[in-house]
C-alpha positions as CSV (number, residue, x, y, z in Angstrom):
1,M,46.1,-20.7,-58.8
2,D,44.8,-20.5,-62.5
3,E,46.4,-17.6,-63.1
4,I,49.9,-18.6,-62.6
5,L,48.9,-21.8,-64.4
6,E,47.9,-19.2,-67.6
7,A,51.1,-17.9,-67.2
8,V,53.2,-20.9,-66.8
9,I,51.4,-22.7,-70.1
10,V,51.0,-19.7,-72.6
11,G,54.6,-18.9,-71.5
12,G,55.3,-22.9,-73.9
13,A,56.2,-24.7,-70.5
14,G,56.6,-28.9,-70.8
15,D,55.1,-30.7,-68.6
16,D,57.6,-30.6,-65.6
17,D,57.3,-26.9,-65.0
18,I,53.5,-27.3,-65.6
19,E,53.6,-30.0,-62.4
20,L,56.0,-28.2,-60.6
21,A,54.2,-25.2,-60.3
22,I,51.1,-27.1,-59.6
23,L,53.3,-28.6,-56.6
24,H,54.6,-25.4,-55.4
25,N,51.3,-23.7,-55.3
26,V,49.6,-26.8,-53.0
27,I,52.8,-26.3,-50.6
28,I,52.9,-22.6,-50.0
29,D,48.4,-22.9,-49.8
30,R,48.9,-26.0,-47.4
31,E,51.4,-24.0,-45.1
32,E,48.9,-20.9,-44.9
33,I,46.5,-23.1,-43.5
34,W,49.2,-24.1,-40.5
35,N,50.2,-20.5,-40.5
36,E,47.0,-19.7,-39.6
37,R,46.0,-22.2,-37.4
38,A,46.2,-20.7,-33.5
39,P,49.6,-21.7,-31.4
40,F,48.0,-24.6,-29.0
41,D,48.2,-23.9,-25.4
42,I,47.2,-26.3,-22.5
43,N,45.7,-23.4,-20.2
44,T,42.7,-22.9,-22.8
45,L,41.5,-26.6,-21.6
46,T,39.7,-27.9,-18.9
47,D,41.5,-30.4,-16.3
48,E,38.8,-33.3,-17.8
49,E,39.9,-32.2,-21.3
50,V,43.9,-32.0,-20.2
51,V,43.6,-36.1,-18.1
52,L,41.6,-36.6,-22.1
53,N,43.8,-35.7,-23.9
54,F,46.7,-37.4,-22.5
55,R,46.0,-39.3,-19.8
56,F,47.6,-37.6,-17.0
57,R,46.9,-34.3,-14.8
58,R,47.9,-31.0,-16.4
59,E,50.1,-30.8,-12.9
60,D,52.1,-34.0,-13.4
61,L,53.0,-32.7,-17.4
62,P,55.9,-30.7,-16.0
63,R,56.8,-34.2,-14.1
64,L,56.8,-36.4,-16.6
65,L,59.4,-34.4,-18.7
66,Y,61.8,-33.4,-15.2
67,V,61.6,-37.5,-14.6
68,F,62.6,-38.0,-18.6
69,H,65.1,-36.0,-19.0
70,I,62.8,-34.9,-21.9
71,P,64.5,-31.1,-23.2
72,N,63.0,-28.0,-24.0
73,V,63.7,-28.8,-27.6
74,I,63.7,-31.5,-29.2
75,V,64.7,-32.0,-32.3
76,T,64.2,-35.6,-35.0
77,D,66.8,-37.0,-37.5
78,T,65.5,-34.4,-39.9
79,R,65.6,-31.3,-38.7
80,N,62.4,-30.8,-37.4
81,R,62.3,-28.8,-33.4
82,I,59.6,-28.5,-31.6
83,D,59.7,-27.4,-27.9
84,A,58.2,-29.3,-25.3
85,D,55.8,-27.6,-23.7
86,L,54.2,-28.7,-27.9
87,K,53.2,-24.4,-28.9
88,T,53.4,-25.4,-32.4
89,F,53.2,-29.2,-32.3
90,F,49.5,-29.1,-33.9
91,N,50.7,-27.2,-36.3
92,L,53.0,-29.1,-37.8
93,S,52.0,-31.8,-40.8
94,S,51.5,-35.7,-39.8
95,Q,54.5,-36.8,-40.7
96,S,56.3,-34.2,-38.9
97,I,54.5,-35.5,-35.5
98,S,54.5,-38.9,-35.9
99,Q,59.1,-38.1,-36.7
100,I,58.4,-36.2,-33.2
101,I,56.7,-38.7,-31.3
102,K,58.9,-41.5,-32.1
103,T,62.3,-39.2,-31.5
104,T,60.7,-38.1,-27.9
105,I,60.2,-42.5,-27.1
106,N,63.6,-43.0,-28.2
107,I,64.8,-40.6,-25.4
108,M,62.0,-42.1,-22.9
109,L,63.7,-45.5,-23.4
110,R,67.1,-44.2,-23.7
111,E,66.4,-42.7,-20.0
112,K,64.5,-45.4,-17.8
113,G,63.8,-48.2,-20.3
114,N,65.7,-50.1,-17.8
115,L,61.9,-50.3,-15.9
116,L,60.9,-52.4,-18.4
117,D,63.2,-55.2,-19.4
118,D,63.4,-56.0,-16.1
119,L,60.9,-56.5,-12.8
120,N,63.7,-56.5,-10.9
121,N,64.3,-53.3,-11.5
122,L,61.4,-51.9,-10.6
123,T,61.8,-50.9,-6.3
124,W,57.6,-49.9,-6.0
125,L,57.1,-53.7,-7.1
126,N,57.3,-54.7,-3.2
127,R,55.7,-57.5,-1.1
128,E,53.1,-54.3,0.4
129,K,52.1,-53.2,-3.3
130,M,52.2,-56.9,-4.8
131,R,49.2,-57.6,-1.1
132,V,47.2,-54.6,-2.3
133,Y,47.2,-56.2,-5.5
134,A,46.0,-59.7,-4.9
135,E,43.1,-57.9,-2.5
136,A,41.7,-56.1,-5.4
137,I,41.5,-58.5,-7.8
138,H,40.8,-61.3,-5.6
139,N,37.6,-59.0,-4.2
140,K,36.9,-58.1,-7.7
141,G,36.5,-62.1,-8.0
142,G,39.7,-63.8,-8.6
143,A,39.8,-67.4,-8.0
144,I,42.7,-67.3,-5.9
145,D,43.8,-64.7,-3.5
146,N,47.6,-64.4,-4.0
147,C,47.7,-63.6,-8.0
148,W,48.7,-60.1,-8.5
149,G,48.9,-58.5,-12.1
150,F,48.1,-60.5,-15.9
151,I,50.3,-61.4,-18.8
152,D,49.8,-60.8,-22.2
153,G,50.4,-60.5,-26.0
154,T,49.4,-57.7,-28.2
155,A,50.2,-58.0,-32.3
156,R,50.3,-55.0,-34.2
157,G,49.8,-54.7,-37.6
158,I,52.7,-53.5,-40.1
159,C,53.6,-52.6,-43.5
160,R,54.4,-56.2,-45.7
161,P,57.6,-56.6,-45.6
162,S,60.4,-57.2,-48.4
163,I,62.0,-59.2,-47.6
164,A,61.4,-62.5,-44.3
165,Q,57.5,-62.7,-45.2
166,E,56.5,-66.0,-43.4
167,E,58.5,-64.4,-40.5
168,Y,56.3,-61.8,-39.7
169,Y,52.7,-63.1,-40.9
170,S,50.4,-64.2,-38.0
171,G,48.1,-66.9,-39.3
172,H,45.5,-65.9,-36.3
173,K,45.4,-62.5,-37.0
174,K,45.4,-63.0,-40.8
175,Y,47.9,-60.1,-41.5
176,H,52.0,-58.9,-40.9
177,C,52.4,-57.7,-37.6
178,L,55.0,-57.1,-34.6
179,K,54.0,-59.0,-31.0
180,Y,55.2,-57.6,-27.5
181,Q,54.2,-58.4,-24.3
182,S,53.3,-57.0,-21.2
183,A,53.2,-57.6,-17.5
184,I,50.3,-55.3,-16.3
185,C,48.6,-54.2,-12.4
186,P,45.5,-54.5,-11.8
187,D,45.2,-50.6,-11.9
188,G,46.2,-50.1,-15.3
189,I,49.9,-49.9,-14.9
190,I,52.7,-51.3,-17.1
191,A,55.5,-53.5,-14.7
192,S,57.3,-54.8,-18.2
193,F,57.2,-54.5,-21.8
194,I,59.1,-56.6,-24.0
195,G,59.4,-56.7,-27.7
196,A,59.5,-56.7,-30.4
197,Y,58.7,-60.1,-31.6
198,P,58.1,-61.7,-35.2
199,G,54.1,-62.2,-35.6
200,R,54.6,-65.6,-36.0
201,R,56.1,-66.4,-33.4
202,H,53.2,-68.2,-30.8
203,D,53.0,-66.1,-27.3
204,A,54.2,-69.5,-25.6
205,A,57.6,-69.2,-27.3
206,I,57.8,-65.8,-26.8
207,L,57.0,-66.1,-22.8
208,R,60.0,-68.6,-22.9
209,E,62.4,-66.8,-24.2
210,S,61.2,-62.9,-22.7
211,N,62.5,-64.4,-19.4
212,L,59.6,-63.4,-17.8
213,Y,58.7,-66.4,-15.9
214,N,61.5,-66.3,-14.2
215,Q,61.2,-62.8,-13.0
216,L,58.4,-63.9,-11.2
217,E,59.8,-66.4,-9.6
218,Q,62.5,-63.5,-8.5
219,K,59.9,-61.4,-8.1
220,A,57.3,-62.6,-6.3
221,V,58.8,-65.1,-3.6
222,F,60.0,-64.2,-0.4
223,G,61.5,-66.2,2.5
224,D,58.8,-67.0,4.6
225,N,57.3,-69.2,1.3
226,D,55.1,-66.0,1.3
227,K,54.3,-66.2,-2.7
228,F,52.3,-64.4,-4.7
229,E,50.9,-65.3,-8.1
230,H,50.4,-64.5,-11.7
231,P,48.3,-66.1,-14.3
232,T,51.1,-68.0,-16.2
233,T,53.0,-69.3,-12.9
234,C,49.8,-70.5,-11.7
235,Q,49.4,-72.2,-15.2
236,F,53.1,-73.4,-15.3
237,T,52.3,-77.2,-15.1
238,I,50.6,-76.9,-17.9
239,Y,52.7,-74.4,-20.1
240,N,55.4,-77.5,-19.2
241,L,53.5,-80.0,-20.7
242,I,53.0,-78.4,-23.7
243,N,56.2,-77.3,-24.7
244,R,58.0,-80.7,-23.5
């Protein structure tokens, strides 16, 4: 680096040329560091490390690729290419990794996103499954014996937008954000995930607009007066009074 700078300066180069020489050297050094890293190999991880890093067992990962129709080679809008086995994933810059993750999520949403939009699309969430969930919650101290899940809203911070700043500012969180609403089962499975909504919106308003309450009524009520509740349906009388 010192030799390059000395040659550029002695040669009478201008400031732009000196800056270009420094930038070129930084990029070359960074690429050399990335290239020296060993390729990622999941087989070098223990079963415990696989679960810790990926939240799935080793044998489940190929099944996820198949179910979500993840292609063997993922190509982002910025022409980043990555194999589905992630051998070179951790040799990439943080920007490239972010773009690859975004592209992969878009593929998953395109293929299976309808499973998060409407509870009625979940064939596995039936009377028997709700009964198992309700018993698990009740055995842990739940007040009623037919509550099968929980609703929660979450806020994710964003950079201050250039327009509509007030719409995305949460007075409760004290920052700009996007809000999402989820319905989660006691085993951790997310049965519904809806959003994003501007950060200013109240959770009650999001629930009303999302149509989740109506989905819960349709999904959890059976013909023989067998009805499974959700925390929101249990509190619906109060909810109606508040929002009159």
